[in-house]
C-alpha positions, 0 to 999 in steps of 0.5 A: 899108521894105525886106523883111527875111529874118532870116538868123540864123533861116534859117541856124539852121534849115538847120544844124539839118537838116544836123546831123540829116543828119550821116553820111547817104550822099552828098548827103543829108548835105551838101545842104540840099534833099536832106537836108531830105527824108531827115531828114523821112523818118528822123524818120517812121521813128523815130516809127513804130519807137518803136511797133514796138519794143514789139511786137518786144520782146514777140515776143522775150520770148514766144519766149524763154519758149516755148523755156524752157517747152518745155525744162521740158516745157510750152508757153508758152500752158499756162504763162501760163494756169496762172500766171494761174489761180494769180494770179501776176502776173509780166510777160513781160519778167521771165519771159524774163530769168529763162529766159535768165539763171537757168534754175533759177528759171524751172524753179521757176516752171514747177513751181509753175505746173504743180502 
């Protein structure tokens, strides 16, 4: 009995890789053997950076809160500590958006925390 190769599945697998590589520079976008490595590395970066994204956004929020807190005469660490002592449960994402979009409300929170 002759050996079969299942061309439909092979073609589908190659098409899937080339579809992922669409827009890549040069041969990475249209040569299967090169695109395969580029796509694999891209997927590795995507997996890693989904984790890094969380860290990066937290850093951004903390920077924004610190800048707004210093404009109100305190620091980030003092503000967070006093909010925790008062039992205020508000996350950094919301605090950062308040600091950027509604500075008056943020000032009220700082006043409440400092009293």
